[in-house]
matplotlib code that plots the C-alpha trace (Angstrom):
import matplotlib.pyplot as plt

x = [-13.1, -11.8, -11.7, -15.6, -16.3, -14.1, -15.4, -19.0, -18.4, -16.6, -19.7, -21.7, -19.9, -19.1, -17.1, -16.3, -13.2, -14.9, -14.7, -11.0, -10.7, -12.4, -10.2, -7.1, -7.7, -7.5, -4.2, -2.7, -0.4, 3.2, 1.9, -0.9, -3.9, -6.7, -8.9, -6.2, -6.1, -9.8, -9.4, -6.4, -8.4, -11.3, -9.0, -7.4, -10.5, -12.0, -8.9, -8.4, -12.0, -11.8, -8.5, -6.7, -3.3, -1.4, -3.1, -0.2, -2.6, -2.8, 0.9, 0.4, -2.8, -1.4, 1.5, -0.5, -3.0, -0.1, 1.9, -1.1, -2.4, 0.7, 1.9, -0.2, -3.3, -2.4, -2.4, -5.5, -4.4, -0.8, -2.2, -4.3, -1.4, 1.1, -1.5, -1.4, 2.5, 2.6, 6.2, 7.6, 4.7, 4.7, 8.4, 7.7, 5.0, 6.8, 9.8, 7.9, 5.5, 8.4, 10.6, 13.5, 15.9, 15.5, 19.2, 18.8, 19.8, 16.9, 14.5, 16.5, 16.0, 12.3, 11.9, 13.5, 11.3, 8.1, 9.5, 9.2]
y = [8.1, 4.8, 6.0, 6.6, 3.1, 1.3, 3.6, 2.9, -0.9, -0.5, 1.2, -1.8, -3.9, -1.0, -1.9, -5.5, -7.3, -7.7, -3.9, -4.1, -6.6, -4.4, -1.3, -3.4, -4.1, -0.4, 0.4, 3.3, 5.7, 6.8, 10.2, 9.7, 11.9, 12.8, 10.4, 7.7, 8.8, 8.3, 4.6, 4.0, 5.6, 3.5, 0.3, 1.7, 2.4, -1.1, -2.9, -1.1, -1.4, -5.1, -5.2, -7.1, -5.5, -8.3, -8.0, -6.9, -4.4, -2.4, -1.2, -0.3, 1.6, 3.6, 4.4, 5.6, 7.5, 9.1, 9.9, 12.2, 13.4, 13.5, 11.8, 13.6, 12.3, 8.7, 9.7, 7.7, 4.6, 5.0, 5.1, 1.9, 0.2, 1.2, -0.2, -3.6, -3.6, -3.3, -1.6, -3.0, -1.9, 1.6, 1.8, 0.9, 3.3, 6.1, 5.7, 5.3, 8.3, 10.5, 9.3, 8.4, 5.7, 3.5, 4.0, 7.9, 9.0, 11.3, 8.5, 6.2, 9.0, 9.3, 5.4, 5.5, 8.4, 6.5, 3.1, 1.5]
z = [-32.9, -31.7, -28.1, -28.0, -29.4, -26.6, -23.7, -24.9, -24.9, -21.5, -20.1, -21.0, -18.5, -16.2, -13.2, -14.0, -15.2, -18.6, -19.0, -18.1, -20.7, -23.4, -22.4, -22.7, -26.3, -27.1, -29.0, -27.3, -29.4, -28.2, -27.3, -24.8, -24.7, -22.2, -23.9, -23.3, -19.7, -19.4, -20.5, -18.2, -15.4, -15.9, -15.7, -12.5, -10.8, -11.5, -10.7, -7.5, -6.3, -7.0, -5.2, -8.3, -7.1, -8.8, -12.2, -14.6, -16.2, -13.1, -13.3, -17.0, -16.2, -13.4, -15.5, -18.4, -16.3, -14.1, -17.3, -18.6, -15.4, -13.3, -10.3, -7.9, -9.6, -8.4, -4.5, -3.5, -5.3, -3.9, -0.2, -0.9, -2.5, 0.4, 2.7, 0.8, 0.8, -3.1, -2.8, -6.0, -7.9, -6.4, -7.2, -10.9, -11.3, -9.8, -11.9, -15.1, -14.5, -13.4, -16.0, -13.6, -12.9, -9.9, -9.3, -9.2, -5.8, -5.3, -6.3, -3.7, -1.1, -1.8, -1.6, 1.9, 2.9, 1.7, 3.2, -0.3]

ax = plt.figure().add_subplot(projection="3d")
ax.plot(x, y, z, "-o")
ax.set_aspect("equal")
plt.show()
C-alpha cells in the first residue's frame, strides 16, 4: 500500500535529509502499525546518524517508533541523546511513549535517577 511507496521513495535517497523529507510526508493513522514503525525508525536512524538532535522531526519519530516497538527499543538512541545533553527531548519522548504525565511521581523519580 502507501507504506511501500514511501519506503521505496525513501530508499532512493537513503541516509539523507531528503529521505527524512519524504518519510515526513507520510500520513500516519491514529493506530500505529509495524509499517509505521519502520518509517519512523528510518527517520530516527538518519537524524541520529547526522546528529540532527534539534530537528523537531526527531522527537516525533522517536515517539512513533517507541510507541510501536516499546521504550527499550530506543536504548541506543537514548544513550547518544544523554551524551548530547538532550534531556528535554528525552523527557518528552519518555512521557509520550509510556503515556505518562511529567508530573507523575514515578516519572519524576525516574528523571532524577537518569539525571534528566
